[in-house]
C-alpha positions in Angstrom: -8.9 -67.6 13.9 -13.1 -66.3 13.9 -13.0 -66.2 17.8 -9.4 -64.1 17.8 -11.0 -61.7 14.6 -13.9 -61.2 17.2 -11.8 -59.8 20.0 -9.8 -57.6 17.7 -13.7 -56.1 17.0 -14.7 -55.8 19.6 -11.2 -54.7 21.3 -10.9 -51.6 18.4 -14.4 -50.5 18.9 -13.9 -50.1 22.4 -10.7 -48.0 21.8 -12.8 -46.0 19.6 -15.1 -45.4 22.6 -12.6 -44.4 24.5 -11.6 -41.8 22.1 -14.4 -40.5 21.5 -15.5 -40.1 25.6 -11.8 -38.8 26.1 -12.1 -36.3 23.2 -15.1 -34.6 24.5 -17.7 -33.2 21.8 -16.8 -30.5 20.0 -19.6 -27.5 18.7 -19.4 -24.7 17.1 -22.0 -22.0 15.3 -22.6 -19.9 12.7 -24.8 -16.9 11.9 -26.3 -16.9 8.9 -26.9 -13.1 8.8 -23.9 -12.3 9.6 -22.4 -14.1 6.7 -24.5 -12.7 4.3 -24.4 -9.6 5.1 -20.7 -9.8 4.3 -20.3 -11.6 1.0 -20.6 -8.6 -1.7 -22.3 -10.4 -4.3 -25.2 -11.0 -1.9 -25.4 -7.8 -0.8 -25.6 -5.9 -3.9 -28.4 -8.7 -5.5 -30.2 -7.7 -1.8 -29.9 -3.9 -2.1 -31.6 -5.0 -6.0 -34.6 -6.6 -4.4 -34.9 -3.8 -1.5 -35.3 -1.4 -4.5 -38.0 -3.8 -6.1 -40.0 -4.0 -2.9 -40.3 -0.5 -2.6 -41.5 0.0 -5.7 -44.0 -2.4 -5.5 -45.5 -1.1 -2.0 -45.4 2.1 -3.6 -47.7 0.1 -6.8 -50.2 -0.6 -3.8 -49.9 2.6 -1.7 -51.2 4.2 -4.6 -53.7 1.7 -5.4 -55.0 1.9 -1.7 -55.3 5.5 -2.0 -58.0 5.2 -5.3 -59.6 3.3 -3.4 -60.2 5.5 -0.4 -60.5 8.4 -2.6 -63.8 6.7 -4.2 -65.3 5.4 -1.0 -65.1 9.1 -0.2 -66.6 10.2 -3.0 -69.5 7.6 -3.2 -70.5 8.5 0.9 -70.5 12.8 -0.2 -72.7 12.0 -3.2 -75.1 8.4 -1.8 -77.5 11.0 -1.3 -77.8 12.5 -4.6 -77.6 8.4 -6.1 -79.9 6.0 -7.4 -80.0 2.7 -6.2 -78.4 1.0 -9.1 -75.2 3.4 -9.0 -74.6 3.0 -5.4 -74.6 -0.4 -6.3 -72.2 -0.5 -9.1 -69.7 1.7 -7.7 -70.1 -0.4 -4.4 -69.0 -3.2 -6.9 -66.1 -0.9 -8.2 -64.7 -0.2 -4.9 -64.9 -4.0 -4.2 -63.5 -5.1 -7.1 -60.8 -2.3 -6.4 -60.1 -3.6 -3.0 -60.0 -7.3 -4.3 -57.6 -6.0 -7.2 -54.9 -4.6 -4.4 -55.3 -7.7 -2.5 -54.4 -10.0 -4.6 -51.3 -7.7 -5.6 -50.2 -7.3 -2.3 -50.0 -11.4 -2.2 -48.8 -11.9 -5.0 -45.3 -9.3 -4.7 -45.5 -10.0 -0.9 -47.5 -13.1 0.1 -45.4 -16.5 1.6 -45.6 -17.9 -2.0 -45.1 -14.1 -3.6 -42.3 -12.6 -5.4 -40.5 -11.4 -2.8 -40.0 -14.4 -0.9 -39.1 -16.2 -4.3 -36.6 -14.1 -5.2 -35.0 -14.2 -2.1 -34.9 -17.8 -2.1 -33.0 -17.6 -5.6 -31.1 -15.4 -4.6 -29.7 -16.6 -1.1 -30.0 -20.4 -1.8 -26.7 -20.2 -4.3 -25.1 -18.4 -1.6 -26.4 -20.8 0.9 -25.3 -24.0 -0.4 -21.4 -22.6 -0.7 -21.6 -21.7 3.0 -22.6 -25.3 3.4 -19.8 -26.8 1.3 -17.6 -24.2 3.6 -18.7 -25.5 7.2 -18.2 -29.2 6.1 -15.0 -28.7 4.8 -14.5 -26.8 8.3 -16.1 -29.3 10.5 -13.6 -32.5 8.5 -10.9 -30.3 9.0 -11.4 -29.1 12.2 -13.1 -32.0 14.0 -16.3 -30.4 14.7 -19.6 -32.4 16.0 -22.1 -30.3 15.7 -22.6 -26.4 13.7 -25.1 -24.7 14.7 -26.7 -21.8 13.3 -27.6 -18.7 15.4 -30.1 -16.8 13.3 -32.6 -20.0 12.6 -35.1 -21.1 14.5 -32.9 -22.8 17.6 -33.0 -20.9 20.6 -29.5 -20.0 21.9 -29.3 -18.9 25.6 -25.9 -18.3 25.7 -22.7 -18.3 23.1 -19.2 -18.5 23.4 -17.6 -15.9 20.9 -15.1 -18.4 20.8 -17.4 -21.6 19.1 -18.2 -18.8 16.4 -17.0 -19.3 13.6 -19.1 -17.4 10.8 -15.4 -15.9 9.9 -13.6 -18.2 8.8 -16.5 -19.2 6.5 -16.1 -15.9 5.1 -12.9 -16.3 4.9 -13.3 -19.8 3.0 -15.9 -18.4 0.9 -13.3 -15.6 0.0 -10.4 -17.6 -0.7 -12.5 -20.0 -3.1 -13.1 -16.9 -4.8 -9.3 -15.3 -5.0 -8.4 -19.3 -5.9 -10.2 -18.8 -9.4 -8.0 -15.7 -10.3 -4.3 -17.4 -9.0 -2.3 -19.8 -11.3 -1.5 -23.3 -9.9 2.0 -22.2 -8.1 0.6 -19.4 -6.5 -2.5 -21.5 -5.3 -0.2 -23.7 -3.7 1.8 -20.5 -1.8 -1.8 -18.9 -0.8 -2.9 -22.6 0.4 0.6 -22.7 2.8 -0.3 -19.6 4.4 -3.5 -20.2 5.1 -2.9 -23.5 6.9 -0.4 -21.6 8.7 -3.0 -19.0 9.8 -6.1 -21.4 10.7 -2.8 -23.3 13.1 -2.1 -20.2 14.9 -5.6 -18.7 15.0 -6.8 -21.8 16.9 -4.2 -22.6 19.4 -3.5 -20.1 21.6 0.3 -21.0 22.6 0.8 -20.7 19.0 -0.9 -17.0 18.4 1.0 -16.0 21.3 4.3 -16.7 19.4 4.2 -15.3 16.3 3.1 -12.1 18.0 6.1 -12.1 19.7 8.0 -13.1 16.4 6.3 -10.1 14.8 7.4 -7.7 18.0 10.9 -9.5 17.7 10.7 -9.0 13.6 10.0 -4.8 14.4 12.6 -4.4 17.1 15.6 -5.5 14.3 14.2 -4.1 11.3 14.4 -0.8 13.5 17.7 -1.5 14.5 19.4 -2.3 11.0 17.5 1.0 9.7 19.2 2.8 12.6 22.3 1.3 11.8 22.0 2.3 7.6 21.4 5.5 8.6 24.7 5.8 10.6 26.8 4.1 8.0 25.1 6.6 5.5 25.7 9.0 7.8 29.7 8.0 8.5 29.7 7.9 4.5 29.1 10.8 4.2 31.4 12.0 6.2 34.2 10.2 5.0 33.0 12.2 1.6 33.0 14.8 2.8 36.5 15.2 4.5 38.1 13.4 1.4 36.4 16.7 -0.7 38.0 18.8 1.4 40.8 17.8 1.5 41.1 17.5 -2.3 40.3 21.4 -2.3 43.2 22.3 0.5 45.6 20.4 -2.5 43.7 22.3 -5.3 44.5 25.8 -2.9 47.9 25.3 -2.3 49.2 24.3 -5.7 47.2 27.4 -7.0 47.8 29.7 -4.0 44.3 31.5 -3.9 43.6 29.8 -0.3 45.5 29.6 2.9 46.1 26.4 4.3 45.0 27.5 7.7 42.1 28.8 6.4 41.0 26.4 4.5 41.2 23.7 7.8 38.6 26.5 9.5 36.3 26.3 6.9 36.2 22.7 7.0 36.2 22.2 10.8 33.1 24.4 10.2 31.6 22.8 7.4 32.1 18.8 8.8 30.9 20.2 12.5 27.4 21.6 10.5 27.2 18.5 8.8 27.7 16.2 12.0 24.5 18.2 13.2 22.1 18.0 10.0 22.6 14.2 10.3 21.8 13.7 13.7 19.2 16.0 13.5 17.7 14.1 10.7 18.7 11.4 12.1 16.4 12.2 15.3 13.3 13.3 13.2 13.8 10.5 11.5 13.0 8.3 14.7 10.1 10.8 16.2 8.2 10.6 12.2 8.7 6.6 12.8 7.3 6.9 16.4 3.7 9.1 15.3 3.7 7.1 12.0 3.4 3.6 14.6 0.9 6.0 17.0 -1.4 6.6 14.3 -1.7 3.4 12.8 -2.0 2.3 16.6 -5.1 5.2 17.1 -6.6 3.9 13.4 -7.0 0.2 14.3 -7.8 1.0 17.9 -10.6 3.0 15.8 -11.7 0.3 13.3 -11.9 -2.2 16.0 -14.5 0.5 18.1 -16.3 1.1 14.8 -16.9 -2.9 14.0 -17.7 -3.6 17.5 -20.2 -0.5 17.4 -21.9 -1.8 13.6 -21.7 -5.3 15.6 -24.0 -4.2 18.2 -25.9 -2.3 16.3 -26.7 -5.4 13.8 -27.9 -6.9 17.2 -30.2 -4.8 18.2 -31.9 -4.2 14.8 -31.9 -8.0 14.9 -34.1 -8.0 18.3 -36.2 -5.2 17.5 -36.9 -6.7 13.8 -37.6 -10.0 15.7 -39.8 -8.6 18.4 -41.8 -6.9 16.1 -42.3 -10.1 14.0 -43.9 -11.7 16.9 -46.0 -9.1 17.8 -47.0 -9.2 14.2 -47.8 -12.9 14.4 -49.5 -12.6 18.0 -51.6 -9.7 16.4 -52.4 -12.3 13.6 -53.8 -14.7 15.2 -55.8 -12.8 17.6 -57.4 -11.3 14.5 -57.6 -15.1 13.3 -59.1 -16.3 16.4 
């Protein structure tokens, strides 16, 4: 019995190893900076923090200007001052310089107010992001997920492995779900699961696209059929009204039947022409609306792509400037 249990246990281990090797390693990555920039609460709070930082910079600059003016005044009057007065002013200037440096460290130092408030601002959102990443990783069987914006060097990363938009969707869903009833939540989750399944499977995505095209064509056929039915119905009503008018005219003897018939034919022809023109105009308007919508979508895609490229360039420039500043600090320290 013991040997049989041991054999079963070893067999399960071997099968699990073979399954893992067959499945392969599934890797994904996120861009934390991109995610934070697209979270409305973070963006608003970040703008407020940036306003504070600008105010602190202005205060530091004002202190430096005062110190600079005192130095210029001392240099200009040094020949006329006694040794005691010169030492007193130099002590005052030294005190102001030290005070400015301390204030700068307090606001912008490694443990300053700016870094502290940035940490307080980003930590709750980062916690939500990490929770969303764990849910996505467990649901979609990811083995590793990296952060592109961290110190991890990524020489190349294919776009299909970027799950940043999935994380944003999870965050937005969580926020919206709190405002829904249980029934609405269930319907929303079913729809979201379907969208995720389609996105992960190219075959399903292509199939969904074909279904949407077929639905659009079917809707157009139904619309055209409805217009034709309405035109026939109007034609029937006009004919019926004309017959009733002819009868009334014959009965009263006011208008001849032949004259009325000619007027009826002319009216029918005009109505038919008007219906055809209206139908043609609706078709042209629909085609123009579709073309305009396509153009808007293309413009939006182009704008998003330009924004993404600009963001990447700004990020690269900022990173390069930071590295140059670090090298300069290291050289100064040496």
